C-alpha positions in Angstrom: -68.3 98.2 259.4 -66.8 94.8 258.7 -68.8 91.7 257.6 -67.1 88.6 259.2 -69.2 86.0 257.4 -72.5 85.6 255.6 -75.3 87.0 257.7 -73.1 88.4 260.5 -71.9 92.0 260.6 -69.5 93.4 263.2 -69.9 97.1 263.6 -66.3 98.1 264.4 -66.6 101.9 264.4 -64.0 103.4 266.7 -66.8 105.0 268.9 -68.5 101.6 269.3 -65.2 99.8 270.2 -64.3 102.5 272.7 -67.6 102.5 274.5 -67.7 98.7 274.6 -64.3 98.7 276.2 -65.6 101.0 278.9 -68.6 98.8 279.5 -66.4 95.7 280.0 -64.7 97.3 283.0 -65.9 95.5 286.2 -66.0 98.7 288.3 -68.1 100.7 285.8 -71.1 102.2 287.6 -74.6 101.1 286.8 -75.5 104.6 285.6 -72.5 104.7 283.2 -73.2 101.1 282.0 -76.8 102.1 281.1 -75.7 105.2 279.4 -73.1 103.5 277.3 -75.5 100.7 276.3 -78.0 103.3 275.2 -75.3 105.1 273.1 -74.0 102.0 271.5 -77.6 101.0 270.7 -78.1 104.2 268.8 -74.8 103.6 266.9 -75.9 100.1 266.0 -79.3 101.3 264.9 -77.6 103.4 262.2 -76.0 100.2 260.7 -79.0 97.9 261.0 -81.2 100.4 259.2 -78.6 101.3 256.5 -80.5 99.6 253.7 -84.0 100.7 254.4 -85.9 101.3 251.2 -86.4 105.0 250.2 -89.0 106.8 248.0 -89.2 110.3 246.7 -91.7 112.8 247.9 -92.5 116.4 247.1 -91.9 118.9 249.8 -91.7 122.7 250.0 -88.5 124.3 251.5 -88.4 128.0 252.4 -87.1 128.6 248.9 -88.9 126.2 246.5 -90.7 122.9 246.0 -88.4 119.9 245.8 -88.4 116.1 245.5 -86.6 114.6 248.4 -86.1 111.0 249.8 -88.1 109.5 252.7 -88.3 106.0 254.1 -90.7 104.0 252.1 -93.5 101.8 253.5 -94.5 101.1 257.0 -92.0 101.7 259.8 -90.2 99.2 262.0 -90.9 97.2 265.2 -88.2 97.2 267.9 -88.5 94.0 269.8 -86.3 93.9 273.0 -85.8 90.6 274.8 -86.5 91.4 278.5 -84.8 92.4 280.7 -81.5 93.5 279.2 -82.8 94.2 275.6 -84.6 97.3 276.8 -81.1 98.9 277.3 -81.0 99.4 273.5 -84.6 100.7 273.2 -84.3 104.4 274.1 -81.4 105.1 271.8 -83.0 103.4 268.9 -86.4 105.2 269.5 -84.5 108.5 269.5 -83.6 107.7 265.8 -86.9 106.1 264.8 -89.6 107.6 267.1 -92.4 106.2 264.9 -91.3 102.6 265.4 -93.7 100.3 267.2 -92.4 98.2 270.2 -92.9 94.5 270.9 -91.8 93.0 274.2 -90.5 89.5 274.6 -90.1 88.2 278.2 -87.6 85.3 278.4 -85.3 84.2 281.2 -82.6 81.5 281.1 -83.1 78.5 283.3 -79.9 78.4 285.4 -79.8 74.6 285.2 -80.7 73.8 281.6 -79.7 77.2 280.1 -82.9 77.0 278.0 -85.1 80.0 277.4 -88.4 80.2 279.3 -91.0 82.6 278.1 -93.1 84.6 280.6 -94.4 87.5 278.5 -95.1 88.4 274.8 -96.8 91.4 273.4 -96.5 92.6 269.8 -98.3 94.9 267.3 -101.1 93.2 265.4 -99.6 94.2 262.0 -96.1 92.8 262.8 -96.2 90.7 259.6 -96.1 93.9 257.6 -93.2 95.5 259.3 -89.4 95.0 259.6 -88.7 93.7 263.1 -85.4 94.4 264.9 -84.9 92.0 267.8 -82.4 93.2 270.4 -80.5 91.6 273.3 -77.1 92.7 274.5 -75.6 89.2 274.6 -75.7 86.4 272.1 -74.3 83.6 274.3 -75.9 80.2 274.0 -78.5 81.9 271.6 -81.3 80.0 273.3 -83.2 83.2 274.1 -82.6 84.7 270.7 -83.7 81.6 268.9 -86.9 81.3 271.1 -87.7 85.0 270.4 -87.4 84.6 266.7 -89.4 81.4 266.8 -92.2 83.3 268.6 -92.1 86.3 266.2 -92.3 84.0 263.2 -95.3 82.2 264.7 -97.0 85.6 264.7 -96.2 86.1 261.0 -93.0 88.3 261.1 -91.0 87.8 257.9 -88.4 90.6 257.8 -86.4 90.0 261.0 -83.0 91.3 262.1 -81.1 90.7 265.3 -78.9 93.2 267.1 -76.6 92.4 270.0 -73.6 94.0 271.8 -71.5 90.9 272.2 -71.6 87.5 270.5 -69.9 84.2 271.2 -68.9 81.9 268.2 -71.1 79.2 269.7 -74.1 81.5 269.8 -73.6 82.6 266.3 -73.4 79.0 265.1 -76.6 78.0 266.9 -78.5 81.1 265.8 -77.5 80.8 262.2 -78.3 77.1 262.2 -81.8 77.8 263.5 -82.6 81.0 261.6 -80.3 81.3 258.6 -82.6 84.0 257.1 -82.1 86.4 260.0 -79.0 88.6 259.8 -77.0 89.5 262.9 -75.4 92.8 263.8 -73.0 92.9 266.8 -70.3 95.2 268.2 -67.8 92.3 268.8 -67.4 88.6 268.6 -65.6 87.4 271.8 -63.5 84.3 272.4 -65.9 81.6 273.7 -68.5 80.6 276.3 -67.4 79.3 279.7 -69.0 76.3 281.5 -71.8 78.5 282.9 -72.8 79.8 279.4 -71.3 83.3 279.9 -69.3 85.0 277.1 -65.5 85.3 277.7 -63.9 87.8 278.2 -67.4 89.4 278.0 -68.8 91.9 280.5 -70.7 89.8 282.9 -74.5 89.7 283.1 -75.7 92.7 281.2 -79.1 92.8 282.9 -77.7 92.7 286.4 -75.1 95.4 285.5 -77.7 97.6 283.8 -80.2 97.4 286.7 -77.8 97.1 289.6 -79.3 93.8 290.8 -76.1 92.1 291.7 
């Protein structure tokens, strides 16, 4: 794990880097792309939850009573940005099955590149939980910023953002809007092109995950 700058962590584990390279290949099948995204989501989840608070509890093993650590307090909320963010969800729920799930429906207007909300549903006690917002691509950051805006309106205070790829422009925009929200990513790519896509990137993650293009 390598921290590039304040608030941005690049998870450069060899397994993450290898799987990301496979996902970038243009001829990778929809099934394989989905599976790899799920696997990387699980690996990223280990890192984004590395500093969860712990407390001691008494249990009884087959041999004796013992004080052992468990996660303290209420569990997390996973908040995928629809569509592509759900690609992370299954892998993360495998690790944290007690987590609640919020859904944030946003799409990017092809002309303005601005985020347009069409759906939002979150647990009522979201203000009391750590919220992990997830979207494979942090490109213009318009969707990510809009999602965090909405969650903060609902009272969320402890927020983290997880993505597969980030562009420098997206990081700058995101950190400018929400400097209190840390970012975890598998890689920071070169730039955005004129259409707002990350270069070299991997194309449209939602289309590749669902086979819609």
